[in-house]
C-alpha positions as a Markdown table, in Angstrom:
| # | Residue | x | y | z |
|---|---|---|---|---|
| 1 | Met | 9.9 | 2.4 | -7.4 |
| 2 | Glu | 6.1 | 2.2 | -8.5 |
| 3 | Glu | 3.7 | 5.0 | -7.2 |
| 4 | Leu | 0.0 | 3.8 | -6.6 |
| 5 | Asp | -1.9 | 7.4 | -5.5 |
| 6 | Val | -5.2 | 6.4 | -4.0 |
| 7 | Arg | -6.3 | 10.0 | -2.2 |
| 8 | Gly | -9.9 | 10.6 | -2.0 |
| 9 | Lys | -10.9 | 6.8 | -2.3 |
| 10 | Val | -12.2 | 5.2 | 0.9 |
| 11 | Cys | -11.8 | 1.5 | 1.6 |
| 12 | Pro | -11.7 | -0.9 | 0.6 |
| 13 | Leu | -10.9 | 0.7 | -3.1 |
| 14 | Pro | -7.4 | 1.8 | -1.6 |
| 15 | Leu | -6.6 | -2.1 | -0.7 |
| 16 | Phe | -8.0 | -3.4 | -3.9 |
| 17 | Tyr | -6.1 | -1.0 | -6.1 |
| 18 | Ala | -3.1 | -2.0 | -4.4 |
| 19 | Lys | -3.3 | -5.8 | -4.3 |
| 20 | Lys | -3.8 | -5.1 | -8.0 |
| 21 | Lys | -1.0 | -3.3 | -8.2 |
| 22 | Met | 1.0 | -5.7 | -6.1 |
| 23 | Ser | 0.0 | -8.9 | -8.6 |
| 24 | Glu | 1.4 | -7.0 | -11.7 |
| 25 | Met | 5.0 | -6.6 | -9.9 |
| 26 | Lys | 8.1 | -8.5 | -9.4 |
| 27 | Pro | 10.0 | -10.1 | -6.5 |
| 28 | Gly | 12.0 | -7.0 | -4.7 |
| 29 | Glu | 9.9 | -4.5 | -6.3 |
| 30 | Glu | 8.3 | -1.4 | -4.4 |
| 31 | Leu | 5.2 | 0.1 | -4.1 |
| 32 | Glu | 4.3 | 3.1 | -2.8 |
| 33 | Ile | 1.2 | 3.8 | -1.9 |
| 34 | Ile | -0.7 | 7.5 | -1.0 |
| 35 | Ala | -3.5 | 7.3 | 0.8 |
| 36 | Asp | -5.9 | 9.3 | 2.9 |
| 37 | Asp | -8.1 | 7.4 | 4.5 |
| 38 | Leu | -7.3 | 6.1 | 8.0 |
| 39 | Thr | -8.6 | 2.6 | 7.1 |
| 40 | Ala | -6.1 | 2.1 | 4.6 |
| 41 | Lys | -3.5 | 2.9 | 7.0 |
| 42 | Glu | -4.4 | -0.5 | 9.1 |
| 43 | Thr | -5.5 | -2.6 | 6.1 |
| 44 | Ile | -3.1 | -2.3 | 4.0 |
| 45 | Pro | -0.4 | -3.5 | 6.4 |
| 46 | Lys | -2.6 | -6.2 | 7.6 |
| 47 | Trp | -2.9 | -7.5 | 4.1 |
| 48 | Ser | 0.8 | -7.2 | 3.6 |
| 49 | His | 1.6 | -9.2 | 6.7 |
| 50 | Ile | -1.4 | -12.6 | 5.9 |
| 51 | His | 0.2 | -11.9 | 2.5 |
| 52 | Asp | 4.1 | -12.3 | 3.2 |
| 53 | Gln | 5.0 | -9.0 | 1.6 |
| 54 | Glu | 7.2 | -6.4 | 3.7 |
| 55 | Val | 5.9 | -3.0 | 5.0 |
| 56 | Val | 9.1 | -0.8 | 4.6 |
| 57 | Lys | 8.0 | 2.0 | 5.9 |
| 58 | Ile | 4.5 | 3.9 | 7.1 |
| 59 | Gln | 5.3 | 8.0 | 6.8 |
| 60 | Asp | 2.5 | 10.6 | 7.9 |
| 61 | Glu | 2.4 | 13.6 | 5.2 |
| 62 | Gly | -0.3 | 15.5 | 7.6 |
| 63 | Ala | -3.7 | 15.2 | 5.2 |
| 64 | Phe | -2.2 | 12.0 | 4.0 |
| 65 | Phe | 0.3 | 9.0 | 4.3 |
| 66 | Arg | 2.8 | 6.9 | 2.5 |
| 67 | Ile | 2.7 | 3.1 | 2.6 |
| 68 | Ile | 6.1 | 1.3 | 0.7 |
| 69 | Val | 5.4 | -2.3 | 0.5 |
| 70 | Arg | 8.2 | -4.7 | -1.0 |
| 71 | Lys | 7.0 | -7.7 | -3.0 |
| 72 | Arg | 8.1 | -10.8 | -1.6 |
| 73 | Lys | 6.9 | -13.4 | -3.5 |
């Protein structure tokens, strides 16, 4: 699983970096995005749904959260 740590970055940067990383991945691979900007917790899953990527899990870790996205196509 690939990891993308965007803590300390504010939207739209977490989404921008996630989109870029996902474009480099193959179908079936997963990306774990670690972020602390609450806007990213909304925009990344919305973007994933619109672009037919699967949000596997969103996990709160207190000061930050993890979003795991599986590339479908």
